[in-house]
PDB file of all heavy atoms in Angstrom:
ATOM      1  N   MET A   1       0.887  -1.166   0.008  1.00  0.00           N
ATOM      2  CA  MET A   1      -0.053  -0.016  -0.007  1.00  0.00           C
ATOM      3  C   MET A   1       0.900   1.225   0.008  1.00  0.00           C
ATOM      4  O   MET A   1       1.840   1.288   0.707  1.00  0.00           O
ATOM      5  CB  MET A   1      -0.832  -0.047   1.302  1.00  0.00           C
ATOM      6  CG  MET A   1      -1.802   1.048   1.281  1.00  0.00           C
ATOM      7  SD  MET A   1      -2.847   1.050   2.846  1.00  0.00           S
ATOM      8  CE  MET A   1      -3.551  -0.643   2.786  1.00  0.00           C
ATOM      9  N   VAL A   2       0.570   2.143  -0.785  1.00  0.00           N
ATOM     10  CA  VAL A   2       1.360   3.383  -0.877  1.00  0.00           C
ATOM     11  C   VAL A   2       0.431   4.516  -0.609  1.00  0.00           C
ATOM     12  O   VAL A   2      -0.771   4.571  -0.905  1.00  0.00           O
ATOM     13  CB  VAL A   2       1.895   3.650  -2.278  1.00  0.00           C
ATOM     14  CG1 VAL A   2       2.665   4.947  -2.405  1.00  0.00           C
ATOM     15  CG2 VAL A   2       2.847   2.461  -2.706  1.00  0.00           C
ATOM     16  N   GLY A   3       0.881   5.541   0.232  1.00  0.00           N
ATOM     17  CA  GLY A   3       0.093   6.674   0.589  1.00  0.00           C
ATOM     18  C   GLY A   3       0.874   7.832   0.795  1.00  0.00           C
ATOM     19  O   GLY A   3       2.108   7.908   0.856  1.00  0.00           O
ATOM     20  N   THR A   4       0.244   9.001   0.974  1.00  0.00           N
ATOM     21  CA  THR A   4       0.852  10.228   1.365  1.00  0.00           C
ATOM     22  C   THR A   4       0.330  10.497   2.789  1.00  0.00           C
ATOM     23  O   THR A   4      -0.671   9.984   3.197  1.00  0.00           O
ATOM     24  CB  THR A   4       0.533  11.402   0.437  1.00  0.00           C
ATOM     25  OG1 THR A   4      -0.918  11.557   0.419  1.00  0.00           O
ATOM     26  CG2 THR A   4       1.003  11.123  -1.028  1.00  0.00           C
ATOM     27  N   TYR A   5       1.019  11.391   3.473  1.00  0.00           N
ATOM     28  CA  TYR A   5       0.753  11.642   4.798  1.00  0.00           C
ATOM     29  C   TYR A   5       0.564  13.076   5.089  1.00  0.00           C
ATOM     30  O   TYR A   5       1.303  13.981   4.827  1.00  0.00           O
ATOM     31  CB  TYR A   5       1.857  11.066   5.768  1.00  0.00           C
ATOM     32  CG  TYR A   5       2.134   9.709   5.445  1.00  0.00           C
ATOM     33  CD1 TYR A   5       3.091   9.285   4.510  1.00  0.00           C
ATOM     34  CD2 TYR A   5       1.429   8.683   6.083  1.00  0.00           C
ATOM     35  CE1 TYR A   5       3.284   7.913   4.198  1.00  0.00           C
ATOM     36  CE2 TYR A   5       1.563   7.395   5.808  1.00  0.00           C
ATOM     37  CZ  TYR A   5       2.542   6.955   4.929  1.00  0.00           C
ATOM     38  OH  TYR A   5       2.762   5.687   4.658  1.00  0.00           O
ATOM     39  N   PRO A   6      -0.700  13.425   5.706  1.00  0.00           N
ATOM     40  CA  PRO A   6      -0.990  14.792   5.963  1.00  0.00           C
ATOM     41  C   PRO A   6      -0.093  15.275   7.220  1.00  0.00           C
ATOM     42  O   PRO A   6       0.511  14.455   7.847  1.00  0.00           O
ATOM     43  CB  PRO A   6      -2.462  14.759   6.500  1.00  0.00           C
ATOM     44  CG  PRO A   6      -3.002  13.412   6.055  1.00  0.00           C
ATOM     45  CD  PRO A   6      -1.785  12.584   5.872  1.00  0.00           C
ATOM     46  N   PRO A   7       0.013  16.463   7.416  1.00  0.00           N
ATOM     47  CA  PRO A   7       0.827  17.009   8.473  1.00  0.00           C
ATOM     48  C   PRO A   7       0.420  16.418   9.810  1.00  0.00           C
ATOM     49  O   PRO A   7      -0.823  16.110  10.065  1.00  0.00           O
ATOM     50  CB  PRO A   7       0.465  18.662   8.475  1.00  0.00           C
ATOM     51  CG  PRO A   7       0.021  18.825   7.081  1.00  0.00           C
ATOM     52  CD  PRO A   7      -0.653  17.670   6.578  1.00  0.00           C
ATOM     53  N   GLY A   8       1.438  16.059  10.561  1.00  0.00           N
ATOM     54  CA  GLY A   8       1.206  15.398  11.854  1.00  0.00           C
ATOM     55  C   GLY A   8       1.056  13.881  11.781  1.00  0.00           C
ATOM     56  O   GLY A   8       0.923  13.180  12.857  1.00  0.00           O
ATOM     57  N   GLN A   9       0.981  13.294  10.635  1.00  0.00           N
ATOM     58  CA  GLN A   9       0.991  11.716  10.522  1.00  0.00           C
ATOM     59  C   GLN A   9       2.309  11.264   9.991  1.00  0.00           C
ATOM     60  O   GLN A   9       2.978  11.875   9.185  1.00  0.00           O
ATOM     61  CB  GLN A   9      -0.172  11.352   9.622  1.00  0.00           C
ATOM     62  CG  GLN A   9      -1.537  11.654  10.178  1.00  0.00           C
ATOM     63  CD  GLN A   9      -2.546  10.983   9.303  1.00  0.00           C
ATOM     64  OE1 GLN A   9      -2.285  10.284   8.387  1.00  0.00           O
ATOM     65  NE2 GLN A   9      -3.829  11.258   9.663  1.00  0.00           N
ATOM     66  N   LYS A  10       2.694  10.123  10.459  1.00  0.00           N
ATOM     67  CA  LYS A  10       3.925   9.409  10.103  1.00  0.00           C
ATOM     68  C   LYS A  10       3.597   8.128   9.409  1.00  0.00           C
ATOM     69  O   LYS A  10       2.641   7.469   9.721  1.00  0.00           O
ATOM     70  CB  LYS A  10       4.790   9.277  11.300  1.00  0.00           C
ATOM     71  CG  LYS A  10       5.276  10.530  11.964  1.00  0.00           C
ATOM     72  CD  LYS A  10       6.064  10.335  13.185  1.00  0.00           C
ATOM     73  CE  LYS A  10       6.445  11.637  13.761  1.00  0.00           C
ATOM     74  NZ  LYS A  10       7.246  11.477  15.065  1.00  0.00           N
ATOM     75  N   PRO A  11       4.509   7.719   8.498  1.00  0.00           N
ATOM     76  CA  PRO A  11       4.260   6.450   7.823  1.00  0.00           C
ATOM     77  C   PRO A  11       4.486   5.308   8.784  1.00  0.00           C
ATOM     78  O   PRO A  11       5.296   5.320   9.680  1.00  0.00           O
ATOM     79  CB  PRO A  11       5.321   6.410   6.611  1.00  0.00           C
ATOM     80  CG  PRO A  11       6.349   7.355   7.192  1.00  0.00           C
ATOM     81  CD  PRO A  11       5.782   8.372   7.959  1.00  0.00           C
ATOM     82  N   GLU A  12       3.761   4.193   8.506  1.00  0.00           N
ATOM     83  CA  GLU A  12       3.959   2.986   9.189  1.00  0.00           C
ATOM     84  C   GLU A  12       4.354   1.974   8.113  1.00  0.00           C
ATOM     85  O   GLU A  12       3.614   1.839   7.130  1.00  0.00           O
ATOM     86  CB  GLU A  12       2.762   2.521   9.918  1.00  0.00           C
ATOM     87  CG  GLU A  12       2.320   3.361  11.079  1.00  0.00           C
ATOM     88  CD  GLU A  12       1.207   2.842  11.790  1.00  0.00           C
ATOM     89  OE1 GLU A  12       1.032   1.607  11.930  1.00  0.00           O
ATOM     90  OE2 GLU A  12       0.336   3.657  12.186  1.00  0.00           O
ATOM     91  N   ILE A  13       5.428   1.227   8.294  1.00  0.00           N
ATOM     92  CA  ILE A  13       5.822   0.284   7.286  1.00  0.00           C
ATOM     93  C   ILE A  13       5.514  -1.122   7.673  1.00  0.00           C
ATOM     94  O   ILE A  13       5.888  -1.530   8.854  1.00  0.00           O
ATOM     95  CB  ILE A  13       7.437   0.362   7.061  1.00  0.00           C
ATOM     96  CG1 ILE A  13       7.817   1.734   6.526  1.00  0.00           C
ATOM     97  CG2 ILE A  13       7.891  -0.766   6.075  1.00  0.00           C
ATOM     98  CD1 ILE A  13       9.287   2.031   6.468  1.00  0.00           C
ATOM     99  N   GLU A  14       4.808  -1.868   6.932  1.00  0.00           N
ATOM    100  CA  GLU A  14       4.411  -3.252   7.110  1.00  0.00           C
ATOM    101  C   GLU A  14       5.282  -4.081   6.318  1.00  0.00           C
ATOM    102  O   GLU A  14       5.482  -3.838   5.114  1.00  0.00           O
ATOM    103  CB  GLU A  14       2.884  -3.391   6.795  1.00  0.00           C
ATOM    104  CG  GLU A  14       1.968  -2.566   7.570  1.00  0.00           C
ATOM    105  CD  GLU A  14       1.948  -2.903   9.071  1.00  0.00           C
ATOM    106  OE1 GLU A  14       2.223  -4.026   9.489  1.00  0.00           O
ATOM    107  OE2 GLU A  14       1.562  -1.979   9.805  1.00  0.00           O
ATOM    108  N   ARG A  15       5.697  -5.222   6.911  1.00  0.00           N
ATOM    109  CA  ARG A  15       6.587  -6.110   6.125  1.00  0.00           C
ATOM    110  C   ARG A  15       5.962  -7.382   5.680  1.00  0.00           C
ATOM    111  O   ARG A  15       6.594  -8.297   5.234  1.00  0.00           O
ATOM    112  CB  ARG A  15       7.784  -6.386   7.114  1.00  0.00           C
ATOM    113  CG  ARG A  15       8.580  -5.202   7.595  1.00  0.00           C
ATOM    114  CD  ARG A  15       9.493  -4.771   6.500  1.00  0.00           C
ATOM    115  NE  ARG A  15      10.272  -3.695   7.048  1.00  0.00           N
ATOM    116  CZ  ARG A  15      10.768  -2.649   6.386  1.00  0.00           C
ATOM    117  NH1 ARG A  15      10.550  -2.641   5.032  1.00  0.00           N
ATOM    118  NH2 ARG A  15      11.498  -1.758   6.881  1.00  0.00           N
ATOM    119  N   GLY A  16       4.620  -7.531   5.820  1.00  0.00           N
ATOM    120  CA  GLY A  16       3.931  -8.705   5.279  1.00  0.00           C
ATOM    121  C   GLY A  16       3.902  -9.776   6.270  1.00  0.00           C
ATOM    122  O   GLY A  16       3.625 -10.917   5.939  1.00  0.00           O
ATOM    123  N   ASP A  17       4.106  -9.538   7.552  1.00  0.00           N
ATOM    124  CA  ASP A  17       4.061 -10.536   8.642  1.00  0.00           C
ATOM    125  C   ASP A  17       2.531 -10.932   8.748  1.00  0.00           C
ATOM    126  O   ASP A  17       1.690 -10.193   9.121  1.00  0.00           O
ATOM    127  CB  ASP A  17       4.557 -10.048   9.931  1.00  0.00           C
ATOM    128  CG  ASP A  17       4.456 -11.126  11.089  1.00  0.00           C
ATOM    129  OD1 ASP A  17       3.938 -12.172  10.860  1.00  0.00           O
ATOM    130  OD2 ASP A  17       5.071 -10.840  12.112  1.00  0.00           O
ATOM    131  N   PRO A  18       2.140 -12.261   8.400  1.00  0.00           N
ATOM    132  CA  PRO A  18       0.761 -12.617   8.526  1.00  0.00           C
ATOM    133  C   PRO A  18       0.157 -12.480   9.910  1.00  0.00           C
ATOM    134  O   PRO A  18      -1.029 -12.176  10.082  1.00  0.00           O
ATOM    135  CB  PRO A  18       0.783 -14.153   8.146  1.00  0.00           C
ATOM    136  CG  PRO A  18       2.008 -14.269   7.355  1.00  0.00           C
ATOM    137  CD  PRO A  18       2.992 -13.308   7.852  1.00  0.00           C
ATOM    138  N   ALA A  19       0.935 -12.510  10.959  1.00  0.00           N
ATOM    139  CA  ALA A  19       0.544 -12.434  12.311  1.00  0.00           C
ATOM    140  C   ALA A  19       0.040 -10.957  12.630  1.00  0.00           C
ATOM    141  O   ALA A  19      -0.670 -10.665  13.535  1.00  0.00           O
ATOM    142  CB  ALA A  19       1.589 -12.785  13.319  1.00  0.00           C
ATOM    143  N   GLN A  20       0.549 -10.013  11.810  1.00  0.00           N
ATOM    144  CA  GLN A  20       0.173  -8.593  12.014  1.00  0.00           C
ATOM    145  C   GLN A  20      -0.908  -8.125  11.120  1.00  0.00           C
ATOM    146  O   GLN A  20      -1.326  -6.910  11.158  1.00  0.00           O
ATOM    147  CB  GLN A  20       1.456  -7.703  11.766  1.00  0.00           C
ATOM    148  CG  GLN A  20       2.600  -8.031  12.688  1.00  0.00           C
ATOM    149  CD  GLN A  20       2.196  -7.664  14.119  1.00  0.00           C
ATOM    150  OE1 GLN A  20       1.508  -6.691  14.381  1.00  0.00           O
ATOM    151  NE2 GLN A  20       2.660  -8.522  15.051  1.00  0.00           N
ATOM    152  N   LEU A  21      -1.478  -8.984  10.187  1.00  0.00           N
ATOM    153  CA  LEU A  21      -2.359  -8.591   9.206  1.00  0.00           C
ATOM    154  C   LEU A  21      -3.718  -7.952   9.789  1.00  0.00           C
ATOM    155  O   LEU A  21      -4.166  -6.948   9.295  1.00  0.00           O
ATOM    156  CB  LEU A  21      -2.790  -9.718   8.267  1.00  0.00           C
ATOM    157  CG  LEU A  21      -3.756  -9.409   7.138  1.00  0.00           C
ATOM    158  CD1 LEU A  21      -3.160  -8.295   6.265  1.00  0.00           C
ATOM    159  CD2 LEU A  21      -4.020 -10.656   6.310  1.00  0.00           C
ATOM    160  N   ALA A  22      -4.261  -8.616  10.813  1.00  0.00           N
ATOM    161  CA  ALA A  22      -5.547  -8.160  11.417  1.00  0.00           C
ATOM    162  C   ALA A  22      -5.303  -6.760  11.979  1.00  0.00           C
ATOM    163  O   ALA A  22      -6.173  -5.797  11.758  1.00  0.00           O
ATOM    164  CB  ALA A  22      -6.048  -9.133  12.396  1.00  0.00           C
ATOM    165  N   ALA A  23      -4.281  -6.516  12.617  1.00  0.00           N
ATOM    166  CA  ALA A  23      -4.038  -5.259  13.335  1.00  0.00           C
ATOM    167  C   ALA A  23      -3.730  -4.202  12.279  1.00  0.00           C
ATOM    168  O   ALA A  23      -4.283  -3.050  12.359  1.00  0.00           O
ATOM    169  CB  ALA A  23      -2.754  -5.280  14.210  1.00  0.00           C
ATOM    170  N   ALA A  24      -3.046  -4.515  11.124  1.00  0.00           N
ATOM    171  CA  ALA A  24      -2.871  -3.539  10.099  1.00  0.00           C
ATOM    172  C   ALA A  24      -4.169  -3.193   9.393  1.00  0.00           C
ATOM    173  O   ALA A  24      -4.377  -1.971   9.105  1.00  0.00           O
ATOM    174  CB  ALA A  24      -1.850  -4.101   9.013  1.00  0.00           C
ATOM    175  N   LYS A  25      -5.071  -4.153   9.148  1.00  0.00           N
ATOM    176  CA  LYS A  25      -6.295  -3.882   8.606  1.00  0.00           C
ATOM    177  C   LYS A  25      -7.200  -2.976   9.436  1.00  0.00           C
ATOM    178  O   LYS A  25      -7.818  -1.957   8.987  1.00  0.00           O
ATOM    179  CB  LYS A  25      -7.080  -5.162   8.307  1.00  0.00           C
ATOM    180  CG  LYS A  25      -6.587  -5.945   7.105  1.00  0.00           C
ATOM    181  CD  LYS A  25      -7.469  -7.156   6.912  1.00  0.00           C
ATOM    182  CE  LYS A  25      -7.065  -7.939   5.715  1.00  0.00           C
ATOM    183  NZ  LYS A  25      -7.931  -9.126   5.446  1.00  0.00           N
ATOM    184  N   ASP A  26      -7.088  -3.141  10.760  1.00  0.00           N
ATOM    185  CA  ASP A  26      -7.796  -2.369  11.715  1.00  0.00           C
ATOM    186  C   ASP A  26      -7.310  -0.823  11.598  1.00  0.00           C
ATOM    187  O   ASP A  26      -8.112   0.060  11.678  1.00  0.00           O
ATOM    188  CB  ASP A  26      -7.690  -2.897  13.120  1.00  0.00           C
ATOM    189  CG  ASP A  26      -8.482  -4.122  13.387  1.00  0.00           C
ATOM    190  OD1 ASP A  26      -9.466  -4.405  12.497  1.00  0.00           O
ATOM    191  OD2 ASP A  26      -8.161  -4.787  14.358  1.00  0.00           O
ATOM    192  N   ARG A  27      -6.008  -0.673  11.589  1.00  0.00           N
ATOM    193  CA  ARG A  27      -5.452   0.545  11.518  1.00  0.00           C
ATOM    194  C   ARG A  27      -5.844   1.329  10.184  1.00  0.00           C
ATOM    195  O   ARG A  27      -6.166   2.531  10.209  1.00  0.00           O
ATOM    196  CB  ARG A  27      -3.825   0.551  11.593  1.00  0.00           C
ATOM    197  CG  ARG A  27      -3.399   0.314  13.033  1.00  0.00           C
ATOM    198  CD  ARG A  27      -1.934   0.578  13.190  1.00  0.00           C
ATOM    199  NE  ARG A  27      -1.062  -0.169  12.207  1.00  0.00           N
ATOM    200  CZ  ARG A  27      -0.663  -1.460  12.463  1.00  0.00           C
ATOM    201  NH1 ARG A  27      -1.029  -2.144  13.461  1.00  0.00           N
ATOM    202  NH2 ARG A  27       0.091  -2.067  11.505  1.00  0.00           N
ATOM    203  N   VAL A  28      -5.784   0.627   9.117  1.00  0.00           N
ATOM    204  CA  VAL A  28      -6.196   1.183   7.753  1.00  0.00           C
ATOM    205  C   VAL A  28      -7.702   1.630   7.866  1.00  0.00           C
ATOM    206  O   VAL A  28      -8.052   2.703   7.409  1.00  0.00           O
ATOM    207  CB  VAL A  28      -5.942   0.201   6.679  1.00  0.00           C
ATOM    208  CG1 VAL A  28      -6.647   0.675   5.386  1.00  0.00           C
ATOM    209  CG2 VAL A  28      -4.524   0.011   6.430  1.00  0.00           C
ATOM    210  N   ALA A  29      -8.493   0.681   8.401  1.00  0.00           N
ATOM    211  CA  ALA A  29      -9.974   1.103   8.482  1.00  0.00           C
ATOM    212  C   ALA A  29     -10.241   2.272   9.409  1.00  0.00           C
ATOM    213  O   ALA A  29     -11.224   2.936   9.226  1.00  0.00           O
ATOM    214  CB  ALA A  29     -10.730  -0.182   8.968  1.00  0.00           C
ATOM    215  N   ALA A  30      -9.297   2.539  10.391  1.00  0.00           N
ATOM    216  CA  ALA A  30      -9.558   3.679  11.277  1.00  0.00           C
ATOM    217  C   ALA A  30      -9.141   5.018  10.686  1.00  0.00           C
ATOM    218  O   ALA A  30      -9.432   6.009  11.273  1.00  0.00           O
ATOM    219  CB  ALA A  30      -8.802   3.412  12.567  1.00  0.00           C
ATOM    220  N   VAL A  31      -8.490   5.061   9.532  1.00  0.00           N
ATOM    221  CA  VAL A  31      -7.967   6.279   8.963  1.00  0.00           C
ATOM    222  C   VAL A  31      -9.166   7.006   8.430  1.00  0.00           C
ATOM    223  O   VAL A  31     -10.083   6.430   7.712  1.00  0.00           O
ATOM    224  CB  VAL A  31      -6.966   6.014   7.828  1.00  0.00           C
ATOM    225  CG1 VAL A  31      -6.622   7.303   7.109  1.00  0.00           C
ATOM    226  CG2 VAL A  31      -5.790   5.336   8.371  1.00  0.00           C
ATOM    227  N   GLY A  32      -9.295   8.302   8.782  1.00  0.00           N
ATOM    228  CA  GLY A  32     -10.382   9.152   8.289  1.00  0.00           C
ATOM    229  C   GLY A  32     -10.343   9.449   6.884  1.00  0.00           C
ATOM    230  O   GLY A  32      -9.213   9.460   6.242  1.00  0.00           O
ATOM    231  N   LEU A  33     -11.480   9.746   6.263  1.00  0.00           N
ATOM    232  CA  LEU A  33     -11.497  10.084   4.870  1.00  0.00           C
ATOM    233  C   LEU A  33     -11.038  11.577   4.711  1.00  0.00           C
ATOM    234  O   LEU A  33     -11.542  12.435   5.352  1.00  0.00           O
ATOM    235  CB  LEU A  33     -12.915   9.852   4.295  1.00  0.00           C
ATOM    236  CG  LEU A  33     -13.340   8.571   4.240  1.00  0.00           C
ATOM    237  CD1 LEU A  33     -14.836   8.514   3.705  1.00  0.00           C
ATOM    238  CD2 LEU A  33     -12.603   7.617   3.348  1.00  0.00           C
ATOM    239  N   PRO A  34     -10.164  11.771   3.729  1.00  0.00           N
ATOM    240  CA  PRO A  34      -9.808  13.234   3.395  1.00  0.00           C
ATOM    241  C   PRO A  34     -11.065  13.924   2.723  1.00  0.00           C
ATOM    242  O   PRO A  34     -11.862  13.285   2.113  1.00  0.00           O
ATOM    243  CB  PRO A  34      -8.607  13.153   2.530  1.00  0.00           C
ATOM    244  CG  PRO A  34      -8.808  11.790   1.850  1.00  0.00           C
ATOM    245  CD  PRO A  34      -9.451  10.918   2.843  1.00  0.00           C
ATOM    246  N   GLU A  35     -11.040  15.211   2.974  1.00  0.00           N
ATOM    247  CA  GLU A  35     -12.125  15.941   2.324  1.00  0.00           C
ATOM    248  C   GLU A  35     -12.038  16.041   0.736  1.00  0.00           C
ATOM    249  O   GLU A  35     -12.987  16.032  -0.017  1.00  0.00           O
ATOM    250  CB  GLU A  35     -12.235  17.322   2.813  1.00  0.00           C
ATOM    251  CG  GLU A  35     -12.746  17.341   4.375  1.00  0.00           C
ATOM    252  CD  GLU A  35     -12.970  18.750   4.850  1.00  0.00           C
ATOM    253  OE1 GLU A  35     -13.061  19.662   4.078  1.00  0.00           O
ATOM    254  OE2 GLU A  35     -12.906  18.865   6.094  1.00  0.00           O
ATOM    255  N   ASP A  36     -10.832  16.294   0.327  1.00  0.00           N
ATOM    256  CA  ASP A  36     -10.541  16.487  -1.106  1.00  0.00           C
ATOM    257  C   ASP A  36      -9.418  15.564  -1.641  1.00  0.00           C
ATOM    258  O   ASP A  36      -8.488  15.329  -0.848  1.00  0.00           O
ATOM    259  CB  ASP A  36     -10.206  17.841  -1.501  1.00  0.00           C
ATOM    260  CG  ASP A  36     -11.415  18.849  -1.227  1.00  0.00           C
ATOM    261  OD1 ASP A  36     -12.478  18.480  -1.723  1.00  0.00           O
ATOM    262  OD2 ASP A  36     -11.190  19.867  -0.575  1.00  0.00           O
ATOM    263  N   TYR A  37      -9.531  15.199  -2.858  1.00  0.00           N
ATOM    264  CA  TYR A  37      -8.477  14.490  -3.533  1.00  0.00           C
ATOM    265  C   TYR A  37      -7.396  15.546  -3.870  1.00  0.00           C
ATOM    266  O   TYR A  37      -7.798  16.665  -4.324  1.00  0.00           O
ATOM    267  CB  TYR A  37      -9.003  13.832  -4.821  1.00  0.00           C
ATOM    268  CG  TYR A  37      -8.001  13.104  -5.706  1.00  0.00           C
ATOM    269  CD1 TYR A  37      -7.291  12.000  -5.149  1.00  0.00           C
ATOM    270  CD2 TYR A  37      -7.826  13.490  -6.960  1.00  0.00           C
ATOM    271  CE1 TYR A  37      -6.423  11.325  -6.005  1.00  0.00           C
ATOM    272  CE2 TYR A  37      -6.885  12.803  -7.774  1.00  0.00           C
ATOM    273  CZ  TYR A  37      -6.211  11.716  -7.267  1.00  0.00           C
ATOM    274  OH  TYR A  37      -5.264  11.062  -7.943  1.00  0.00           O
ATOM    275  N   PRO A  38      -6.129  15.273  -3.666  1.00  0.00           N
ATOM    276  CA  PRO A  38      -5.128  16.309  -3.936  1.00  0.00           C
ATOM    277  C   PRO A  38      -5.120  16.917  -5.337  1.00  0.00           C
ATOM    278  O   PRO A  38      -4.728  18.046  -5.483  1.00  0.00           O
ATOM    279  CB  PRO A  38      -3.818  15.631  -3.611  1.00  0.00           C
ATOM    280  CG  PRO A  38      -4.102  14.524  -2.711  1.00  0.00           C
ATOM    281  CD  PRO A  38      -5.526  14.042  -3.143  1.00  0.00           C
ATOM    282  N   VAL A  39      -5.558  16.071  -6.270  1.00  0.00           N
ATOM    283  CA  VAL A  39      -5.568  16.604  -7.621  1.00  0.00           C
ATOM    284  C   VAL A  39      -6.897  17.302  -7.955  1.00  0.00           C
ATOM    285  O   VAL A  39      -6.969  18.071  -8.928  1.00  0.00           O
ATOM    286  CB  VAL A  39      -5.372  15.453  -8.680  1.00  0.00           C
ATOM    287  CG1 VAL A  39      -5.473  15.861 -10.068  1.00  0.00           C
ATOM    288  CG2 VAL A  39      -4.007  14.657  -8.344  1.00  0.00           C
ATOM    289  N   GLY A  40      -7.910  17.170  -7.141  1.00  0.00           N
ATOM    290  CA  GLY A  40      -9.212  17.867  -7.267  1.00  0.00           C
ATOM    291  C   GLY A  40     -10.376  16.823  -7.203  1.00  0.00           C
ATOM    292  O   GLY A  40     -10.236  15.689  -7.510  1.00  0.00           O
ATOM    293  N   GLY A  41     -11.399  17.333  -6.663  1.00  0.00           N
ATOM    294  CA  GLY A  41     -12.565  16.439  -6.541  1.00  0.00           C
ATOM    295  C   GLY A  41     -12.828  16.013  -5.063  1.00  0.00           C
ATOM    296  O   GLY A  41     -11.933  16.207  -4.223  1.00  0.00           O
ATOM    297  N   SER A  42     -14.009  15.485  -4.821  1.00  0.00           N
ATOM    298  CA  SER A  42     -14.464  15.089  -3.539  1.00  0.00           C
ATOM    299  C   SER A  42     -14.190  13.514  -3.427  1.00  0.00           C
ATOM    300  O   SER A  42     -14.868  12.761  -4.007  1.00  0.00           O
ATOM    301  CB  SER A  42     -15.873  15.374  -3.358  1.00  0.00           C
ATOM    302  OG  SER A  42     -16.303  14.752  -2.116  1.00  0.00           O
ATOM    303  N   LEU A  43     -13.264  13.097  -2.570  1.00  0.00           N
ATOM    304  CA  LEU A  43     -13.010  11.730  -2.269  1.00  0.00           C
ATOM    305  C   LEU A  43     -14.136  11.198  -1.361  1.00  0.00           C
ATOM    306  O   LEU A  43     -14.451  10.015  -1.535  1.00  0.00           O
ATOM    307  CB  LEU A  43     -11.618  11.505  -1.603  1.00  0.00           C
ATOM    308  CG  LEU A  43     -10.507  11.479  -2.541  1.00  0.00           C
ATOM    309  CD1 LEU A  43      -9.178  11.229  -1.748  1.00  0.00           C
ATOM    310  CD2 LEU A  43     -10.621  10.472  -3.578  1.00  0.00           C
ATOM    311  N   ALA A  44     -14.587  11.971  -0.465  1.00  0.00           N
ATOM    312  CA  ALA A  44     -15.676  11.528   0.395  1.00  0.00           C
ATOM    313  C   ALA A  44     -16.825  10.993  -0.430  1.00  0.00           C
ATOM    314  O   ALA A  44     -17.403   9.997  -0.065  1.00  0.00           O
ATOM    315  CB  ALA A  44     -16.051  12.632   1.465  1.00  0.00           C
ATOM    316  N   GLU A  45     -17.226  11.734  -1.405  1.00  0.00           N
ATOM    317  CA  GLU A  45     -18.305  11.271  -2.237  1.00  0.00           C
ATOM    318  C   GLU A  45     -17.946   9.973  -3.030  1.00  0.00           C
ATOM    319  O   GLU A  45     -18.793   8.964  -2.961  1.00  0.00           O
ATOM    320  CB  GLU A  45     -18.584  12.322  -3.276  1.00  0.00           C
ATOM    321  CG  GLU A  45     -19.768  12.000  -4.203  1.00  0.00           C
ATOM    322  CD  GLU A  45     -20.012  13.069  -5.215  1.00  0.00           C
ATOM    323  OE1 GLU A  45     -19.811  14.369  -4.936  1.00  0.00           O
ATOM    324  OE2 GLU A  45     -20.379  12.713  -6.413  1.00  0.00           O
ATOM    325  N   LEU A  46     -16.802   9.840  -3.520  1.00  0.00           N
ATOM    326  CA  LEU A  46     -16.356   8.705  -4.266  1.00  0.00           C
ATOM    327  C   LEU A  46     -16.196   7.494  -3.344  1.00  0.00           C
ATOM    328  O   LEU A  46     -16.653   6.345  -3.588  1.00  0.00           O
ATOM    329  CB  LEU A  46     -15.064   8.888  -5.123  1.00  0.00           C
ATOM    330  CG  LEU A  46     -15.132   9.886  -6.230  1.00  0.00           C
ATOM    331  CD1 LEU A  46     -13.790  10.113  -6.734  1.00  0.00           C
ATOM    332  CD2 LEU A  46     -16.056   9.249  -7.319  1.00  0.00           C
ATOM    333  N   TRP A  47     -15.503   7.742  -2.262  1.00  0.00           N
ATOM    334  CA  TRP A  47     -15.228   6.610  -1.299  1.00  0.00           C
ATOM    335  C   TRP A  47     -16.464   6.191  -0.567  1.00  0.00           C
ATOM    336  O   TRP A  47     -16.658   5.093  -0.219  1.00  0.00           O
ATOM    337  CB  TRP A  47     -14.145   6.994  -0.392  1.00  0.00           C
ATOM    338  CG  TRP A  47     -12.707   7.003  -0.966  1.00  0.00           C
ATOM    339  CD1 TRP A  47     -12.486   6.627  -2.255  1.00  0.00           C
ATOM    340  CD2 TRP A  47     -11.565   7.380  -0.393  1.00  0.00           C
ATOM    341  NE1 TRP A  47     -11.064   6.798  -2.547  1.00  0.00           N
ATOM    342  CE2 TRP A  47     -10.525   7.241  -1.298  1.00  0.00           C
ATOM    343  CE3 TRP A  47     -11.214   7.917   0.868  1.00  0.00           C
ATOM    344  CZ2 TRP A  47      -9.202   7.577  -1.071  1.00  0.00           C
ATOM    345  CZ3 TRP A  47      -9.900   8.167   1.123  1.00  0.00           C
ATOM    346  CH2 TRP A  47      -8.904   7.991   0.138  1.00  0.00           C
ATOM    347  N   GLY A  48     -17.370   7.141  -0.385  1.00  0.00           N
ATOM    348  CA  GLY A  48     -18.619   6.846   0.324  1.00  0.00           C
ATOM    349  C   GLY A  48     -19.472   5.821  -0.414  1.00  0.00           C
ATOM    350  O   GLY A  48     -20.170   5.028   0.117  1.00  0.00           O
ATOM    351  N   LYS A  49     -19.320   5.860  -1.700  1.00  0.00           N
ATOM    352  CA  LYS A  49     -20.073   4.890  -2.585  1.00  0.00           C
ATOM    353  C   LYS A  49     -19.433   3.524  -2.406  1.00  0.00           C
ATOM    354  O   LYS A  49     -20.103   2.413  -2.534  1.00  0.00           O
ATOM    355  CB  LYS A  49     -19.929   5.209  -4.001  1.00  0.00           C
ATOM    356  CG  LYS A  49     -20.712   6.524  -4.302  1.00  0.00           C
ATOM    357  CD  LYS A  49     -20.573   6.894  -5.782  1.00  0.00           C
ATOM    358  CE  LYS A  49     -21.267   8.259  -6.058  1.00  0.00           C
ATOM    359  NZ  LYS A  49     -21.121   8.713  -7.394  1.00  0.00           N
ATOM    360  N   ALA A  50     -18.099   3.404  -2.101  1.00  0.00           N
ATOM    361  CA  ALA A  50     -17.431   2.064  -2.027  1.00  0.00           C
ATOM    362  C   ALA A  50     -17.572   1.487  -0.532  1.00  0.00           C
ATOM    363  O   ALA A  50     -17.227   0.322  -0.432  1.00  0.00           O
ATOM    364  CB  ALA A  50     -15.943   2.297  -2.337  1.00  0.00           C
ATOM    365  N   ILE A  51     -17.830   2.388   0.385  1.00  0.00           N
ATOM    366  CA  ILE A  51     -17.942   1.870   1.760  1.00  0.00           C
ATOM    367  C   ILE A  51     -19.269   1.229   2.099  1.00  0.00           C
ATOM    368  O   ILE A  51     -20.217   1.578   1.688  1.00  0.00           O
ATOM    369  CB  ILE A  51     -17.625   2.970   2.699  1.00  0.00           C
ATOM    370  CG1 ILE A  51     -16.251   3.474   2.480  1.00  0.00           C
ATOM    371  CG2 ILE A  51     -17.911   2.526   4.145  1.00  0.00           C
ATOM    372  CD1 ILE A  51     -15.882   4.714   3.293  1.00  0.00           C
TER     373      ILE A  51
END
């Protein structure tokens, strides 16, 4: 997974350890949706359809 980080957030590197998969999925699910896509447009609207 590749991402960018807003101010105040730091990257977390996962090495593919199967024992850590559930915890990693929980952390990803807890990330809030950004209001806008950096290139333009509303991600909340697009992602809301997928959730």
